[in-house]
C-alpha positions in Angstrom: -133.4 -170.8 -89.1 -132.6 -174.5 -88.4 -132.6 -176.8 -91.4 -133.3 -180.5 -90.9 -131.8 -183.6 -92.5 -128.2 -183.3 -93.6 -128.3 -179.5 -94.1 -126.7 -177.1 -91.8 -127.9 -173.8 -90.4 -126.4 -171.2 -92.7 -127.8 -168.1 -91.0 -129.1 -167.3 -87.5 -132.7 -166.2 -87.4 -133.9 -163.2 -85.4 -134.8 -165.2 -82.4 -131.4 -166.9 -82.3 -129.7 -163.5 -82.6 -131.7 -162.3 -79.6 -130.6 -165.4 -77.6 -127.0 -164.7 -78.7 -127.3 -161.1 -77.5 -128.6 -162.3 -74.2 -125.8 -164.8 -73.8 -123.2 -162.1 -74.5 -124.8 -159.8 -72.0 -124.9 -162.6 -69.4 -121.3 -163.5 -70.0 -120.0 -160.0 -69.7 -121.9 -159.6 -66.4 -120.5 -162.9 -65.1 -116.9 -162.0 -66.0 -116.8 -158.3 -65.0 -119.5 -157.2 -62.6 -121.2 -160.3 -61.0 -119.1 -160.1 -57.9 -119.8 -163.8 -57.4 -117.9 -165.7 -54.8 -117.7 -169.5 -55.0 -118.9 -171.0 -51.7 -116.7 -173.6 -49.9 -119.2 -176.5 -50.0 -120.0 -176.1 -53.7 -116.4 -175.5 -54.7 -115.1 -178.5 -52.7 -117.6 -180.8 -54.5 -116.6 -179.3 -57.9 -112.9 -179.7 -57.3 -113.4 -183.3 -56.0 -115.3 -184.1 -59.3 -112.7 -182.4 -61.5 -109.7 -183.9 -59.8 -111.3 -187.4 -59.8 -111.6 -187.2 -63.6 -107.9 -186.3 -63.9 -107.0 -189.2 -61.6 -105.9 -187.2 -58.5 -107.1 -187.1 -54.9 -109.4 -184.4 -53.7 -107.3 -181.2 -53.2 -107.3 -178.5 -50.6 -109.2 -175.5 -52.1 -107.8 -171.9 -51.6 -110.1 -169.1 -52.7 -108.5 -165.7 -53.3 -110.6 -162.6 -53.2 -108.5 -160.6 -55.7 -106.1 -161.3 -58.6 -103.3 -159.8 -56.6 -103.9 -162.3 -53.7 -104.2 -165.1 -56.3 -100.8 -164.3 -57.6 -99.1 -164.3 -54.3 -98.7 -168.0 -53.9 -96.1 -167.6 -51.0 -98.8 -165.9 -48.9 -100.7 -169.2 -48.9 -97.7 -171.3 -47.7 -98.5 -170.8 -44.0 -101.7 -172.8 -44.4 -100.5 -175.2 -47.1 -96.9 -176.1 -46.0 -97.7 -179.8 -46.4 -99.1 -179.4 -49.9 -97.3 -179.8 -53.1 -97.2 -176.5 -55.0 -94.5 -177.6 -57.4 -96.7 -180.1 -59.4 -99.1 -178.1 -61.6 -101.8 -180.3 -63.2 -103.6 -177.9 -65.5 -102.3 -180.0 -68.4 -103.6 -183.2 -66.9 -107.1 -181.8 -66.4 -107.1 -180.3 -69.8 -105.9 -183.5 -71.5 -108.2 -185.8 -69.6 -111.3 -183.7 -69.6 -111.6 -180.2 -70.8 -109.7 -180.6 -74.0 -111.9 -183.6 -74.9 -115.0 -181.6 -73.9 -114.0 -178.7 -76.2 -113.4 -181.0 -79.1 -116.7 -182.9 -78.6 -118.8 -179.8 -78.3 -117.1 -178.4 -81.4 -117.9 -181.5 -83.4 -121.5 -181.3 -82.4 -121.7 -177.6 -83.3 -120.0 -178.3 -86.7 -122.6 -181.0 -87.4 -125.4 -178.4 -87.2 -123.8 -175.1 -88.2 -122.2 -173.6 -91.3 -118.5 -172.5 -91.0 -119.4 -168.9 -91.6 -121.4 -168.8 -88.4 -118.7 -170.5 -86.4 -116.1 -168.0 -87.7 -118.4 -165.2 -86.7 -118.6 -166.5 -83.1 -114.9 -167.2 -82.9 -114.4 -163.5 -83.7 -116.8 -162.7 -80.9 -114.7 -164.8 -78.5 -111.6 -162.9 -79.6 -113.3 -159.6 -78.8 -114.0 -160.9 -75.2 -110.4 -162.1 -75.0 -109.1 -158.7 -76.0 -111.3 -156.7 -73.7 -111.1 -158.9 -70.6 -108.2 -161.3 -70.6 -105.7 -158.8 -72.1 -107.0 -155.7 -70.3 -107.1 -157.4 -66.9 -105.1 -160.6 -66.6 -102.1 -159.5 -68.8 -102.0 -156.0 -67.3 -102.1 -157.2 -63.7 -99.5 -159.8 -64.5 -97.2 -157.2 -65.9 -97.6 -155.0 -62.8 -98.0 -157.6 -60.1 -96.0 -160.5 -58.8 -95.3 -163.2 -61.4 -94.6 -166.0 -59.0 -97.6 -167.9 -60.2 -96.8 -167.4 -63.8 -93.3 -168.7 -63.3 -94.8 -172.0 -62.0 -97.6 -172.2 -64.6 -95.5 -171.4 -67.7 -97.1 -172.8 -70.8 -100.0 -174.3 -68.7 -103.6 -174.0 -70.0 -105.6 -171.3 -68.4 -108.8 -172.0 -66.5 -111.6 -169.7 -65.3 -114.3 -167.3 -66.6 -111.7 -164.7 -67.7 -110.3 -167.2 -70.3 -113.0 -169.8 -71.0 -114.6 -167.9 -73.9 -115.3 -171.2 -75.8 -118.0 -171.7 -73.1 -119.8 -168.6 -74.1 -120.4 -169.8 -77.7 -121.1 -173.3 -76.6 -123.6 -172.0 -74.1 -125.4 -170.2 -76.9 -125.6 -173.4 -79.0 -126.8 -175.4 -76.0 -129.6 -172.9 -75.6 -130.7 -173.3 -79.2 -130.6 -177.1 -79.0 -127.4 -178.0 -80.8 -125.7 -179.8 -78.0 -127.9 -182.8 -78.5 -125.6 -185.5 -77.2 -126.8 -186.2 -73.6 -123.4 -187.2 -72.2 -121.6 -184.2 -73.8 -124.3 -181.9 -72.6 -124.2 -183.3 -69.1 -120.4 -182.7 -68.9 -120.7 -179.2 -70.4 -123.4 -178.2 -68.0 -121.5 -179.5 -65.0 -118.3 -177.8 -66.0 -119.9 -174.5 -67.0 -122.0 -174.4 -63.8 -118.8 -174.9 -61.8 -117.1 -171.9 -63.5 -120.2 -169.7 -63.4 -120.3 -170.0 -59.6 -117.7 -167.4 -59.6 -114.3 -168.9 -60.6 -112.7 -166.0 -62.5 -109.2 -167.6 -62.8 -107.8 -170.9 -61.5 -104.6 -172.9 -61.2 -104.6 -176.5 -60.2 -101.7 -178.3 -58.4 -101.5 -181.9 -57.2 -102.6 -181.1 -53.7 -104.2 -177.7 -53.9 -106.6 -175.8 -56.2 -106.1 -172.0 -56.1 -109.1 -170.1 -57.3 -109.7 -166.4 -57.8 -113.2 -165.0 -57.3 -114.8 -162.7 -59.9 -114.3 -158.9 -59.5 -116.8 -157.1 -57.4 -117.1 -154.3 -59.9 -115.5 -153.0 -63.1 -115.9 -149.8 -64.9 -115.0 -149.3 -68.6 -114.9 -146.5 -71.2 -117.0 -146.6 -74.4 -114.3 -148.6 -76.2 -114.5 -151.4 -73.6 -111.2 -150.5 -71.8 -110.9 -150.5 -68.1 -111.4 -146.9 -67.1 -112.6 -144.6 -64.4 -111.5 -141.2 -63.1 -113.8 -141.2 -60.1 -113.1 -144.6 -58.5 -111.0 -147.8 -59.1 -111.9 -149.3 -62.4 -111.4 -152.8 -61.1 -112.6 -153.6 -57.6 -112.3 -156.9 -55.7 -113.9 -158.5 -52.7 -110.9 -157.9 -50.5 -111.0 -154.2 -51.3 -107.9 -154.6 -53.5 -108.5 -151.9 -56.1 -106.8 -151.5 -59.4 -106.9 -148.1 -61.1 -107.0 -147.7 -64.9 -107.4 -144.7 -67.3 -108.5 -145.8 -70.8 -107.0 -149.3 -70.3 -103.7 -148.2 -68.8 -103.0 -149.2 -65.2 -101.8 -146.6 -62.7 -100.5 -146.9 -59.2 -103.2 -145.4 -56.9 -101.1 -142.4 -55.8 -100.3 -141.4 -59.4 -103.9 -142.1 -60.6 -105.1 -139.7 -57.9 -102.7 -137.0 -58.9 -103.6 -137.3 -62.6 -107.4 -137.5 -62.1 -107.4 -134.6 -59.6 -105.1 -132.6 -62.0 -102.6 -132.1 -59.2 -99.6 -132.6 -61.5 -98.1 -129.7 -63.3 -97.6 -130.4 -67.0 -93.8 -130.4 -66.5 -94.1 -133.1 -63.9 -96.6 -135.1 -66.0 -94.1 -135.1 -68.9 -91.6 -136.7 -66.5 -93.7 -139.8 -66.1 -91.5 -142.7 -67.1 -94.1 -145.1 -68.4 -94.9 -144.0 -72.0 -98.5 -145.3 -71.9 -99.3 -143.6 -68.6 -97.8 -140.3 -69.8 -99.8 -140.5 -73.0 -103.2 -141.1 -71.4 -102.4 -138.4 -68.8 -101.8 -135.9 -71.6 -105.1 -137.0 -73.2 -106.9 -136.5 -69.9 -105.5 -133.0 -69.4 -105.8 -132.0 -73.0 -103.0 -130.9 -75.2 -104.5 -127.4 -75.5 -104.0 -127.1 -71.7 -100.4 -128.3 -72.1 -99.8 -125.8 -74.9 -101.2 -122.9 -72.9 -99.5 -123.8 -69.6 -96.1 -124.2 -71.2 -96.5 -121.2 -73.5 -95.5 -123.5 -76.4 -94.3 -121.8 -79.6 -96.3 -122.3 -82.8 -93.6 -123.1 -85.4 -95.7 -123.7 -88.4 -99.4 -123.8 -89.6 -100.1 -125.3 -93.0 -102.9 -124.5 -95.5 -104.5 -127.8 -94.4 -104.9 -126.5 -90.9 -102.1 -128.7 -89.3 -100.1 -127.0 -86.6 -96.7 -127.9 -85.1 -95.6 -126.6 -81.7 -92.2 -126.6 -79.9 -92.4 -127.2 -76.2 -90.0 -125.8 -73.7 -86.6 -127.5 -74.3 -85.9 -127.8 -70.6 -88.8 -130.2 -69.9 -87.2 -133.6 -70.8 -83.4 -133.9 -70.9 -82.9 -130.7 -72.9 -85.0 -131.9 -75.8 -87.0 -129.6 -78.1 -90.2 -131.6 -78.0 -92.5 -131.2 -81.0 -96.2 -131.6 -80.9 -98.5 -131.9 -83.9 -102.1 -130.6 -83.8 -104.5 -131.7 -86.5 -108.2 -132.2 -87.3 -109.7 -135.5 -88.3 -111.5 -134.7 -91.6 -114.3 -137.3 -91.1 -115.2 -136.3 -87.5 -113.8 -132.8 -87.1 -112.2 -133.9 -83.8 -108.9 -132.3 -82.8 -106.0 -134.6 -82.2 -102.5 -134.2 -80.9 -99.4 -136.3 -81.5 -95.8 -136.1 -80.5 -93.5 -136.2 -83.5 -89.7 -136.4 -84.0 -87.8 -133.5 -82.5 -86.3 -132.5 -85.8 -89.7 -131.8 -87.4 -90.2 -128.1 -88.4 -93.2 -128.2 -90.8 -96.7 -129.4 -89.8 -97.5 -131.2 -93.1 -94.1 -133.0 -93.0 -95.0 -134.2 -89.5 -98.4 -135.4 -90.8 -96.6 -137.2 -93.6 -94.3 -138.9 -91.1 -97.2 -139.9 -88.9 -98.9 -141.7 -91.8 -95.7 -143.2 -93.1 -95.7 -141.1 -96.3 -93.2 -138.9 -97.9 -94.0 -135.1 -97.9 -94.7 -135.4 -101.6 -97.1 -138.3 -101.2 -98.9 -136.4 -98.4 -99.1 -133.3 -100.5 -100.7 -135.2 -103.3 -103.6 -136.5 -101.2 -106.8 -134.8 -102.0 -108.8 -136.3 -99.2 -107.1 -137.3 -96.0 -108.4 -140.6 -94.4 
């Protein structure tokens, strides 16, 4: 409900909530499954406009069809040898235009809306940041070439995968709170530019390097990149990135894990801890216990069980595995515990940072 005069909106009404839901859905589609590809003519005009604001000449525009291609700046040098790739201008564009635009739209929103609503939507932006920017950009950076990151150290990020302030500003524009015509004009022009399919962008004095949105993404019910049937992240150049519950796998290892071609002993040799953990989850610890003929060492009155796995599996260690039931969902979970554990309840106490006496005194486990 919008209150007039000096009063601010303190609670979104049902119609505004519906608009917000639609905006979230639209944004998620734009960032993850739209498969949009910025066209040369539109993008050239957009970059001319943006660079002119920052005080630079019109750049050459290079559009990458995947994030891997986007990262490989050297692969572009054959066509851009005469261009200056050592002079990043993200800061210039942010300082002279985007930073001001963010501040101005924020001031307009604060004029109309109570702080509690703003905080609610900031949390929403953080959810998108966690599910998209961290899952995709950070993961691919850590597994790919970081040449681009080396150049762009401490530079502001541009593109749909990081411009989450635009999502909330778009919502407020739709409900009429960006009522300054000049600010609204700038916001509309900038958001339209990004929504043409710029998923990530880096700007240099003579060249703008853009990455198109993914062609397709698949996620699990917790919003993590995930698929056991096809690549979870698919790009226009058929560069595919494979994930299981948010953990990236090289294609050959992903295929072996998803097709269950690895023996448990080989799976436990996977060096990456996160990959090994999700592979075990996929196989199921019951399968591991059965295949390795693990020894049940102790079962407590609370139903917790601790197993010892074959000590020849990993560097002669006697690996210990705790099996327990969640009291609220009745789901069975498994967790590796220190090798010196002998009693299941002691392992549970260790897992929840309790002493054995503290754990024993618990009447209801949470």
